C-alpha positions as CSV (number, residue, x, y, z in Angstrom):
1,M,12.2,-15.1,-15.1
2,V,10.5,-12.3,-13.1
3,E,8.2,-13.5,-10.3
4,T,4.7,-11.9,-10.2
5,T,3.4,-11.1,-6.8
6,I,0.1,-9.4,-7.7
7,S,-1.6,-10.1,-11.0
8,L,-4.8,-8.0,-12.1
9,T,-6.3,-9.0,-15.4
10,H,-9.4,-7.3,-16.7
11,L,-10.7,-6.6,-13.2
12,V,-14.1,-5.2,-13.0
13,K,-15.9,-4.1,-9.8
14,K,-19.4,-2.5,-9.6
15,F,-21.4,-1.1,-6.7
16,G,-25.0,-1.1,-7.8
17,D,-25.3,0.7,-11.2
18,Q,-21.9,2.3,-10.8
19,T,-18.8,0.7,-12.3
20,V,-15.9,1.7,-10.2
21,L,-13.3,-0.5,-11.9
22,A,-14.0,-0.9,-15.5
23,D,-10.9,-2.9,-16.8
24,I,-7.8,-3.0,-14.5
25,N,-4.7,-4.6,-15.8
26,L,-1.8,-4.4,-13.5
27,N,1.2,-6.6,-12.3
28,V,3.4,-6.0,-9.3
29,T,6.6,-8.2,-9.5
30,K,9.1,-9.3,-6.8
31,G,11.4,-6.6,-5.6
32,E,9.4,-3.8,-7.1
33,I,7.4,-0.7,-5.6
34,V,4.4,0.1,-7.7
35,G,2.6,3.5,-7.0
36,L,-1.1,3.7,-7.7
37,I,-2.2,7.2,-8.2
38,G,-5.4,8.9,-9.2
39,P,-8.0,11.5,-8.1
40,S,-10.1,10.9,-5.1
41,G,-12.9,8.5,-5.9
42,A,-10.8,6.9,-8.7
43,G,-11.1,3.5,-7.1
44,K,-7.5,3.1,-5.7
45,S,-8.8,1.5,-2.3
46,T,-11.2,-0.5,-4.3
47,V,-8.3,-2.0,-6.4
48,I,-6.6,-2.9,-3.1
49,K,-9.7,-4.3,-1.4
50,T,-10.7,-6.4,-4.6
51,T,-7.0,-7.7,-4.8
52,L,-7.0,-8.8,-1.2
53,G,-10.5,-10.5,-1.5
54,M,-12.2,-7.9,0.9
55,E,-14.4,-7.1,-2.1
56,V,-15.5,-9.7,-4.7
57,A,-14.8,-8.9,-8.3
58,D,-17.7,-8.7,-10.9
59,G,-15.3,-9.7,-13.7
60,G,-11.7,-10.5,-14.5
61,K,-9.2,-11.9,-12.1
62,A,-7.0,-10.9,-9.3
63,T,-4.3,-13.2,-7.9
64,V,-1.7,-12.8,-5.0
65,F,1.3,-15.2,-5.1
66,G,-0.6,-17.0,-7.9
67,Q,-3.7,-17.6,-5.8
68,T,-7.1,-16.0,-5.6
69,M,-7.7,-14.1,-2.4
70,P,-9.0,-14.4,0.4
71,K,-6.6,-17.2,1.3
72,R,-6.1,-17.4,5.1
73,K,-2.7,-19.0,4.8
74,L,-1.3,-16.2,2.7
75,L,-2.3,-13.5,5.1
76,S,1.0,-14.0,7.1
77,R,3.0,-13.2,3.9
78,I,1.1,-9.8,3.4
79,G,1.4,-6.6,5.4
80,Y,-1.6,-4.4,4.9
81,M,-2.3,-0.9,5.8
82,A,-5.9,0.3,5.2
83,Q,-6.9,4.1,4.7
84,T,-8.8,3.9,8.1
85,D,-6.9,2.7,11.1
86,A,-7.9,-0.7,12.5
87,L,-6.5,-0.1,15.9
88,Y,-7.7,-1.2,19.4
89,E,-7.9,2.3,21.0
90,S,-8.4,1.0,24.5
91,L,-5.0,-0.7,24.4
92,S,-1.5,0.8,24.2
93,G,0.5,1.0,21.1
94,Q,2.7,-1.9,22.3
95,E,-0.2,-4.1,23.0
96,N,-1.7,-3.4,19.5
97,L,1.7,-4.4,18.0
98,Q,1.8,-7.6,20.2
99,F,-1.7,-8.6,19.2
100,Y,-1.0,-8.2,15.4
101,A,2.4,-9.9,15.8
102,Q,0.5,-12.8,17.3
103,M,-1.9,-12.8,14.5
104,K,1.1,-13.1,12.1
105,G,2.4,-16.1,14.1
106,L,5.6,-14.5,15.3
107,S,7.3,-16.1,18.3
108,K,7.8,-14.0,21.5
109,V,11.4,-13.4,20.8
110,E,10.7,-12.3,17.2
111,T,7.9,-10.1,18.4
112,Q,10.0,-8.0,20.7
113,K,12.7,-7.6,18.2
114,E,10.2,-6.7,15.4
115,I,8.4,-4.2,17.6
116,N,11.5,-2.5,18.5
117,H,12.5,-2.2,14.8
118,V,9.0,-0.9,13.5
119,A,8.5,1.4,16.3
120,T,12.0,3.0,15.5
121,V,11.0,3.3,11.7
122,V,7.9,5.2,12.5
123,D,9.3,7.1,15.3
124,L,6.8,5.7,18.0
125,T,9.2,4.3,20.5
126,P,8.6,6.9,23.3
127,D,4.9,6.6,23.0
128,L,4.5,2.8,22.8
129,K,3.2,2.5,26.4
130,K,0.4,5.1,25.9
131,R,-3.1,4.3,25.1
132,V,-4.0,4.6,21.5
133,S,-7.2,6.6,22.4
134,G,-4.7,9.4,23.4
135,Y,-2.8,9.3,20.1
136,S,-3.0,12.0,17.4
137,G,-4.4,11.1,14.0
138,G,-0.7,11.1,12.6
139,M,0.4,8.8,15.5
140,M,-2.3,6.5,14.7
141,R,-1.3,6.3,11.0
142,R,2.3,5.6,12.2
143,L,1.1,2.8,14.4
144,S,-0.9,1.3,11.4
145,L,2.2,1.3,9.3
146,A,4.2,-0.2,12.1
147,I,1.7,-3.0,12.1
148,A,1.8,-3.5,8.4
149,L,5.6,-3.8,8.6
150,L,5.5,-6.5,11.3
151,G,7.2,-9.8,10.3
152,T,8.9,-8.3,7.2
153,P,6.1,-9.5,4.9
154,E,6.9,-10.6,1.3
155,L,4.1,-8.2,0.0
156,L,3.2,-4.7,1.5
157,V,-0.2,-3.2,0.4
158,L,-0.3,0.4,1.7
159,D,-3.2,2.7,1.2
160,E,-2.2,6.3,1.6
161,P,0.4,5.4,4.3
162,T,2.0,8.9,4.7
163,V,-1.0,11.0,5.1
164,G,-0.5,13.1,8.3
165,I,3.1,12.1,8.6
166,D,5.6,15.0,8.7
167,P,8.4,15.2,5.8
168,A,11.3,13.9,7.8
169,L,9.5,10.9,8.9
170,R,8.0,10.4,5.4
171,R,11.6,10.3,4.2
172,Q,12.5,7.8,6.9
173,V,9.5,5.6,5.9
174,W,10.6,5.7,2.3
175,K,14.1,4.6,3.2
176,E,12.6,1.5,4.9
177,L,10.3,0.8,1.9
178,N,13.4,1.1,-0.6
179,Q,15.4,-1.4,1.7
180,L,12.5,-3.8,1.8
181,R,12.3,-3.6,-2.0
182,D,16.0,-4.2,-2.3
183,E,15.5,-7.3,-0.2
184,G,13.1,-8.7,-2.9
185,R,9.8,-7.8,-1.3
186,S,6.9,-6.4,-3.4
187,I,5.1,-3.1,-2.5
188,L,1.9,-1.7,-3.8
189,I,1.2,1.8,-2.4
190,T,-1.5,4.4,-3.2
191,T,-0.6,8.1,-2.7
192,H,-1.8,11.6,-3.2
193,V,1.6,13.0,-2.7
194,M,3.0,13.4,-6.3
195,D,6.7,13.7,-5.2
196,E,6.2,10.2,-3.7
197,A,5.0,8.9,-7.1
198,E,8.6,10.0,-8.3
199,Q,10.1,7.5,-6.0
200,V,8.4,4.3,-7.1
201,D,9.8,1.8,-9.7
202,K,6.6,2.0,-11.6
203,V,3.5,4.3,-11.6
204,A,0.0,3.0,-12.4
205,L,-2.3,6.1,-13.3
206,L,-6.0,5.3,-12.5
207,L,-8.6,7.3,-14.4
208,G,-12.1,6.4,-15.4
209,G,-12.0,2.8,-13.9
210,K,-9.0,2.0,-15.9
211,V,-5.2,2.2,-15.7
212,M,-4.5,4.9,-18.2
213,A,-0.7,4.5,-18.0
214,F,1.7,2.1,-16.3
215,D,5.4,2.4,-16.6
216,T,8.5,3.8,-14.9
217,P,8.3,7.5,-13.9
218,E,11.0,8.4,-16.4
219,I,9.3,6.7,-19.3
220,L,5.8,8.2,-18.4
221,K,7.4,11.8,-18.3
222,A,9.0,11.1,-21.7
223,Q,5.8,9.9,-23.1
224,Y,3.7,12.7,-21.9
225,Q,6.7,15.2,-22.6
226,V,6.6,16.7,-19.2
227,D,9.0,17.1,-16.2
228,T,7.0,15.7,-13.3
229,I,4.6,12.8,-12.4
230,E,2.1,15.6,-11.5
231,D,2.1,17.0,-14.9
232,V,1.8,13.4,-16.3
233,F,-1.3,13.1,-14.2
234,L,-2.8,16.5,-15.1
235,K,-2.2,15.8,-18.8
236,A,-3.7,12.5,-18.7
237,E,-6.7,13.7,-16.7
238,G,-7.2,16.4,-19.5
239,V,-7.2,13.7,-22.1
240,E,-9.6,11.5,-20.1
241,K,-12.0,14.5,-19.8
């Protein structure tokens, strides 16, 4: 039986009079990369925040590892990268990584090994001793991604992780994500980059507060009779309007 890591059932989230999530149904299973795509303001970040218990749902249910978040003891099993970088700018990249490794309960030996690995993945090894206040925007995104990867979490939740990252490094990041998936980890990723949506196992298309389509890229392209996920998105948006 396939193990479900994230389960969203009839999820509703309102901000005042505005309903951002109207009826979200979505599962992420073990060993699967699910890409959440949709226009700006579609509620992709709200789906993530409600799933992780940072926002309280107004209806429906969201569970992670079968439990309703927030659950403190589950945090060590989850790697989260927000759209805005939560970094200590007065510290170096290395010190940021050490702090978050400690938060995740890694031992000193594990910490150094993990930092070496994640810094290599995001190509930050030469800059680890520098203060984060001197980092460019792209470097900060890479450091945030490195923090999310620490401790090889069972679930990775990544909100626009490759914004500001060059194509060669993006390829390297995806290689790592695919490897983690192959090890049986679950990944939920939001992206604006449509060619990235071709690389996931399943695409969830978010429009009008609902998941309008949810399947493998191949099946969605066949259903909508188009050649790319970008065209699926444009066609679905046209129907929605």
